[in-house]
C-alpha positions, 0 to 999 in steps of 0.5 A: 336884393338882386338888381335887374339890368333893364332899359327904360324905353319911355315910349309915349302912348297914342291917345285913343282920340287919334284912333278910329276903330271900325272892326266888326268885333269892337265897334258894335261893343262901343255902340252898345256901350254908348247906347245902353251901358252908359245910360244904364249906369247913369240911371242906377246912379240916380236910383241909388242916391249916388248922384243926389248925395252931391246935391245934398252935400251941396245944400241944394236938397235936404236928406241924408247920405245914401249907400256906401262911403265910396259911392262917389267914385262910381259917379266919377267913373261914369263921367269919365266914360262919358268923356271918352265917348264924347271924344270919339263921337259928340253927343249933346244930350249925353254931354248935357247930362254930364254937365248937370252932374258936374254942377252938383259935384262942384256944389258939394266941394267944401271951401277948403277943397275937401270933397267926400259926400259921406263925410260931409253929410254923415261924419264931418268931424271924422275926416282923415281918421281912417285910411280905409274910408276911401277919401283919396280913392274917391278923389283919385277917380274925380281927378281922372274924370276931370282930366278926361272931361276937360280933354273931351270938352275943354270945360274947366269946371270939374278940372278946377274942382279936381285941382282944388281937391289936390291942392287940399291934399297937398296942404295937409299931407307931404314932407313935414306934414301929416302921414297918409297911406290911402287904403285903396290906391288910386289917387297916386296914378290920378295925380300923375294924370293931373300933372300931365294936363296942368304941368304942375310938378307938385302933383306928381311929387305928391304921388311919389310921396304917397307911394313912399309912405307905404311900408313904414308903419304909418297906416291906421284904420279898419284894415290895420286893425283887422288881424286877418287882413293887416297891412299886406291887404293894402300893400302897406307891408313893405316899402314899395322899393322892396316889393318882391311879391304880389299881395293882398287886394288885387285891384289895389295892388294893380293900381299901386303898380300902375302908379309906380310905373307912371312915376318912373315914366314922369320922373325918369328916376329908375328907383322903382324899376327893380320892384316892378320887374320882380312883382310883375314876374311874380304876378304873371308867372305864378298868380294869373289865370289863363283868362288873365284873371287875378285874385283867386280869393273871395275872402280878400278879393285878392291873392293867397299863395303861389299857384293857388288858382281854383276854377269854380271859386275863382274870384277874378274881379272884373276891376282887377282885370281892367287894372291889370291892363292899366299896369301892363300898358304902362309897363309896355311904354316904360320898357318897350317889351311886347310881353306887357302888350300880350297881357293887355291883349289877354285881358281885353279879349278874356278877363275884362270882356267877360265882365259885361253881357253882349247886351251891355246892361248886365255885369259880372263882378266875379269871373270864375273859370267853372260854374255849375250853372248858378253864376250869372251877370246882373244889372247892378251891385251894392258895390258897383265898381265893376260896371262903372269901370267897364263904362270907362275902360271900353270906350278908351281901348283905342289907346292900347293900339299904338305907341310912339317909340324913340325911332318910330311907331309900335303896333301893339294891338290889332283891330280894324281901323285908322290912326293918325300919329305925329312923330317927334320930328313933326312928320304926320303918319296915317296907319290903316289896319285891315283885319278880321282879328281876333278870328283871323291872323291876317293883318294888312297895315297901310302906311301913309306918311306926309313925305318920304322919311325914314322911321321904324314900325314895330309889329308885335308878335303875340306870345301865343303865336308860333309862326308868322310871315311878313311882307313889305310892299308885297315882298317877304322880309328876309329871315334875319329882318323878320326876327323879333326883339323884345317881341317885336319885328322892327321894320326900318325903312324910308316910308312914303304914301301907299306903302303896305305891310302884310302880317300873317300870324299862324292861329292854330288851336292850342291845347294848354296844360297848367304848370304842375304846381297848379293842383286844381288843374292836374289832369286837365287841359284848356283851349286857346286860339289866337288871343281867345280862351275857350270854354264849354257851355252846357247848351252846346254840350248836352246830355253830359253833366257838369265835369263829365266831359274829357277831351283828347289833346290830339283831337282835331277841332274844326274852326267854324265862324258863326256870324249870327251866334253870340254877336259873331264868334268863331267856335271850335267843334270836335268830339270829346273823349267819350266820342260825343260831339262837343263845341267850345265858345269864347270864354268872354261870351258865356252866360249870354244864352240859357243857364247852364254849366261852364268849364274852361279847364276840361279833364284830359283824355291823354297827356301828350304834346301839351303847351304849358301856360 
């Protein structure tokens, strides 16, 4: 197996609590999330028995378990989302609701630390008998919620529950103890988070052990007994060090790779690095949609064959897009390469954002790239991992904006707002972005250091950008200095108060052609401008029916920002191959108006001068 030469950067993330987002794109969404999405998810968790299951398991009320065995995790994710919201903006009423639920969770924990309301109420004699039953998956989400809530409020109750649960896992499993391969990864990345807040090394070491358990024949349970799934479905087919290709269930795979990157970052041991590089290339270059969606198959909620990327039947689970952000964010911190932040951006503005309505109370589980008009967001699902994942993902997006490097600060995502960063030297730096991104490529970055000092600022030049200009203090950077390395322009200088950087990213309309191996898209094109992928929606493009349109690669499209449309969007207007007017809207915004067809990949009228995705 070929070794890949690599450089570990070990950058550090900048917490989103240090980032204030004030732009017209993200701020309204964060307000809707707090006022609508979080309350809606809490209400659904109440109505469906997800919350009362804890009271029943704790002996506080009578009753049997309601729902599916992994339903505890939805409650934990909502609490995590509440914690992130509280970090940004205190809300006593929301905090009181979370405290009430945390009391119920604590009551459901058994004396040895075990916590899973399904097994406590329905099958106490069957604990740890089926690796598919999400016992540690639930526990992982509890741990993530506990860490977030402790950091938000300083309250230890849920964190103490999480530590007791992790100690229970550590008592049962590990070297010289019982084998375990959790069917749905999540615990592995959560244990690293728990280590970071407690500094208890055995937590990350248990995560490493759980990763190393895979691919050695230890798995048993429903997944392993089902021939059409088998161990590849949950990434138990090969040892993690030997992974070469992405397989199985998409969300599980992304959580696995996230944990692998976390363990490398914490331990400094590069043993997983080659596998991470191989599987990243295989995922992004052969198994990712232009929207950032992954996992084309409904059958396994995951991967099939390279370049099999159907549009109308695309599964592209919202949770998979969010998990792809988690993984690529870690990869960016680990290797200091902007290509990973490019994927984060693609998901943020397309694959993940499409999962929630503009009103914040309806959701997609599945995100196709074409619809005849019969696919719509709904308020809830029996398996509601996607709404609750969005509830914790969106309020924490500020953490993807910046990273601390060994020499300075990397600017990874462009959004209007401010950040405060304390360098390793103790130097305090304030950054203020002024921009209309993603609709406009002009970004002004004001830099204010406590005192004049020398450090570097790295500006990500997105992979979609074909040209850019940079000014520092009103003067253009010379050509050599403006060259990119690993996707960043590095500006080295002594910074002081009132220094400014002006970055202008060219943002023309791009006509995209899929690789020829993607048979579904032969003879078709897609449209992207900046980070935004566009689609046709029926309401704007009658009277032609579904898939009757064609579009020329050389047709000029008018860029038109419409503040009153779909929460404020830039649309693209032109004429299709039939000479009729057409209008493209951002993919994330489809299905927020009248029902009708939607298409990302349009039949092309001619085949010249195209850019391949």
